[in-house]
C-alpha positions, -999 to 999 in steps of 0.1 A, spaced: 467 -87 -348 446 -65 -370 418 -71 -394 388 -77 -372 391 -47 -349 406 -66 -320 440 -67 -304 453 -97 -286 483 -103 -263 490 -106 -226 490 -68 -221 457 -64 -239 441 -93 -220 453 -78 -187 440 -43 -195 406 -58 -205 404 -78 -173 412 -47 -153 386 -27 -172 359 -52 -166 369 -55 -129 368 -17 -124 335 -15 -142 320 -43 -121 331 -27 -88 318 7 -100 285 -10 -109 282 -26 -75 289 7 -58 263 25 -79 237 -2 -73 243 -2 -35 241 36 -34 208 36 -53 193 10 -29 205 30 1 192 62 -14 158 48 -24 150 20 1 113 25 -6 116 33 -42 112 66 -62 74 69 -60 70 81 -96 34 71 -99 11 102 -102 -11 110 -72 -49 112 -74 -72 133 -53 -105 118 -41 -132 136 -22 -167 124 -11 -195 137 11 -226 117 19 -239 88 39 -225 58 20 -208 31 40 -171 41 42 -141 23 56 -106 35 65 -75 14 73 -39 19 83 -26 42 111 -57 60 123 -59 92 144 -94 99 159 -101 131 177 -131 151 189 -157 152 216 -174 119 222 -206 126 241 -223 93 239 -212 57 242 -180 37 237 -186 0 233 -160 -28 234 -169 -62 221 -151 -95 230 -130 -77 256 -97 -93 263 -86 -68 289 -100 -36 303 -82 -18 332 -98 12 349 -81 33 375 -80 69 388 -115 69 404 -122 79 440 -153 57 442 -169 28 423 -205 16 427 -215 -18 414 -250 -32 411 -265 -63 397 -297 -83 400 -283 -108 425 -261 -88 450 -276 -54 448 -254 -23 451 -219 -22 466 -194 6 470 -156 6 468 -133 36 476 -107 38 464 -109 12 437 -90 -5 409 -112 -23 384 -106 -49 356 -129 -65 331 -123 -95 309 -145 -112 283 -179 -101 273 -190 -66 262 -184 -32 279 -205 -1 271 -193 32 285 -217 61 287 -201 95 293 -184 125 278 -147 126 269 -124 144 245 -108 117 222 -73 119 209 -66 83 198 -36 72 177 -42 36 165 -15 18 145 -26 -10 122 -64 -4 125 -96 -4 105 -127 18 109 -161 15 93 -187 43 91 -224 33 87 -250 60 91 -279 36 95 -265 20 127 -267 35 161 -230 27 164 -218 53 140 -181 42 138 -168 6 143 -131 0 150 -108 -29 149 -72 -24 160 -42 -45 168 -34 -20 196 -56 -8 225 -77 23 233 -68 46 262 -95 71 272 -100 93 303 -132 107 316 -133 140 336 -170 135 345 -190 106 361 -193 75 339 -216 45 338 -201 12 326 -224 -16 316 -208 -51 314 -226 -81 297 -213 -117 301 -180 -105 314 -158 -110 345 -153 -79 368 -127 -77 395 -127 -48 420 -102 -48 448 -99 -86 447 -137 -91 446 -151 -108 414 -184 -108 395 -186 -135 369 -215 -147 348 -239 -138 321 -259 -112 341 -256 -75 332 -236 -56 358 -238 -18 361 -207 1 373 -208 38 382 -174 55 382 -165 88 398 -147 115 377 -111 108 367 -116 73 354 -87 62 330 -94 32 308 -70 10 289 -91 -14 267 -81 -42 244 -110 -59 225 -118 -75 192 -139 -45 180 -150 -11 193 -181 10 186 -184 48 189 -219 64 191 -223 101 193 -242 130 177 -210 151 177 -186 153 147 -154 132 150 -122 138 130 -104 109 115 -71 108 97 -56 77 80 -22 69 65 0 40 58 16 22 87 29 -13 93 10 -41 78 -26 -43 89 -35 -79 99 -61 -94 74 -81 -107 104 -92 -71 112 -111 -69 79 -128 -102 87 -139 -90 121 -158 -60 105 -170 -79 74 -150 -57 50 -145 -74 16 -107 -73 14 -97 -109 14 -77 -123 -16 -71 -88 -31 -38 -74 -43 -43 -44 -21 -28 -44 13 -54 -32 39 -31 -4 49 -37 32 41 -69 23 24 -101 42 18 -132 24 6 -166 39 -3 -196 18 -12 -222 27 -39 -214 64 -41 -204 91 -65 -168 102 -59 -149 132 -72 -116 120 -86 -91 146 -97 -119 172 -99 -143 151 -120 -173 132 -107 -174 95 -114 -204 73 -115 -214 51 -86 -195 18 -82 -200 -12 -60 -168 -4 -40 -143 24 -48 -109 20 -33 -79 44 -28 -45 36 -13 -29 67 3 -38 90 31 -65 115 40 -88 130 65 -125 126 73 -152 143 94 -177 119 107 -212 127 121 -246 122 106 -227 121 73 -191 116 63 -169 141 45 -136 127 31 -107 141 12 -77 118 4 -47 115 -20 -29 84 -32 -13 68 -62 -38 41 -67 -76 44 -72 -98 15 -82 -134 20 -93 -158 0 -115 -132 -27 -122 -108 0 -135 -76 14 -121 -78 52 -126 -50 64 -149 -42 95 -170 -26 71 -196 -59 54 -207 -58 63 -244 -46 36 -268 -44 29 -305 -51 -8 -300 -65 -23 -267 -31 -33 -252 -7 -6 -266 -7 29 -250 -9 57 -275 21 77 -262 46 49 -266 33 30 -296 57 50 -318 88 34 -303 86 2 -323 81 19 -357 110 42 -349 132 12 -339 123 -6 -371 129 25 -392 163 31 -375 174 -5 -381 164 -3 -418 181 30 -424 214 20 -407 214 -13 -426 210 6 -459 237 31 -449 262 3 -441 254 -14 -473 257 16 -496 286 34 -481 304 3 -467 303 13 -431 325 -11 -412 310 -30 -383 334 -32 -354 327 -60 -329 353 -52 -303 351 -82 -281 374 -66 -256 344 -46 -244 320 -75 -241 324 -78 -204 319 -41 -199 289 -42 -222 273 -70 -201 278 -49 -170 264 -18 -186 233 -39 -194 229 -57 -161 234 -28 -138 204 -7 -152 184 -39 -155 189 -48 -119 181 -12 -108 150 -12 -130 138 -45 -115 145 -33 -79 128 1 -84 99 -15 -101 93 -38 -72 95 -8 -48 70 11 -69 47 -19 -69 48 -20 -31 42 18 -30 10 12 -51 -4 -20 -36 14 -24 -3 27 -58 -15 56 -69 -37 76 -99 -47 106 -89 -27 84 -84 4 69 -118 -2 104 -133 -5 115 -116 27 85 -130 45 92 -165 32 129 -162 43 119 -150 77 96 -181 82 64 -165 71 56 -194 48 38 -193 14 4 -176 16 -20 -164 -11 -22 -130 8 15 -123 0 20 -140 -34 -12 -128 -51 8 -97 -60 30 -116 -85 9 -111 -117 2 -75 -107 39 -68 -106 51 -90 -135 26 -84 -162 30 -46 -163 68 -51 -161 69 -74 -191 47 -50 -210 70 -21 -202 101 -41 -213 84 -51 -245 70 -17 -255 99 5 -242 131 -14 -233 133 -36 -265 127 -8 -291 150 16 -273 177 -10 -272 173 -16 -309 176 21 -317 208 26 -297 223 -6 -310 216 3 -346 230 38 -342 262 24 -325 269 1 -354 274 31 -376 299 44 -351 319 12 -350 311 4 -313 285 -23 -317 295 -43 -287 294 -14 -263 263 0 -281 243 -32 -275 251 -30 -237 244 7 -235 212 3 -255 198 -26 -234 207 -8 -202 191 24 -214 160 6 -224 157 -11 -190 160 22 -171 135 39 -194 111 10 -190 110 19 -153 111 57 -156 84 58 -182 66 25 -177 56 31 -140 30 56 -152 14 29 -173 10 2 -146 -27 10 -142 -32 10 -180 -16 -25 -184 -36 -38 -155 -68 -25 -169 -65 -46 -200 -55 -77 -181 -62 -82 -144 -86 -54 -134 -118 -72 -143 -107 -101 -120 -102 -76 -91 -137 -62 -98 -152 -97 -96 -137 -102 -61 -155 -70 -50 -188 -80 -65 
């Protein structure tokens, strides 16, 4: 049958079904291949470089590597387990029993506080950890970690235990009294505790990077204000009330400046930091190189898409009206058009979610995975929803919809309106991800950033 641009009949219906089936299978293969190729996303967000030198309170989180000479004290608070071995001799003294000697000896400490005075060369790798620098405290660097510390001393060491339980060769000291333990050279210590403190006049090197999820309880143990924030406390640098250099330009002091990424620091009487990452938050603003806008919620660089779409639609409508261009709605390709729309849209949604997790350390898919695995519904996970959805809706509105209209309008002149609509919508969805990810900080600055700033005080 002719007259409307369609052809009907058993052979035609069979070929259409086959075409849709082949297209669907191909789309599934492409989607699976993209997910396999980019399991963590494409990381299109631009990187920022932050540097700081001074004495402001500074914290680091994620996978920490601490190295350098510690000639001073290592303190462990709320000890859950401390095992010490490798000594030839141990001398223990307290107010009640006086001094006792053990040789050889194996020593354990539980509960209370341990303070170790001595000199050792640190080379610690601590997954899922948090460190806080404060130059006004005698304890220069505070640590909280989900792992344990292993240190070894080549010189004699004095161990002071308060309110703890000490066991040496099956003999136990228990109570609130202070016990002094002198260890001969070679002591190896494996310590698990709620927090640790490092005090030294030497310079320590610290590197931080993303790791597995840092438990929120670590931030609470060191009084770091990270609760109910969209940031995952993983690969995070925070500096309080200090002028930072961001991408080569000094920025005015803020209450708390945050960066998600990785970097290195040298810690002594002052701290010197250099770090890079895709997300920087300062003065209730996400740092972005896409800040300029014509109106408060529309970025300058993409505002022209909607006028172009409207103009293209008007021009093509006039051309069809004047020259009688025939509109072909070939419904045989409707199924193919739907697939050509849904495949790029699914890829854009998936990659947008992965980009959100790259920026914040949290995402909707990660929250769903936690829920499915029995993690329950928690504010810590689901607070990310508006931070992912609002920029996505803005990108679809300012990029995907006008691009779809432009391609659809042009395709009507070519007589392939059905396919053109699918291709246009799919192209718009992909461009909303490829272009829109750079505008995530911009869209957040005009919506949610002030709320984040209020959480930080």
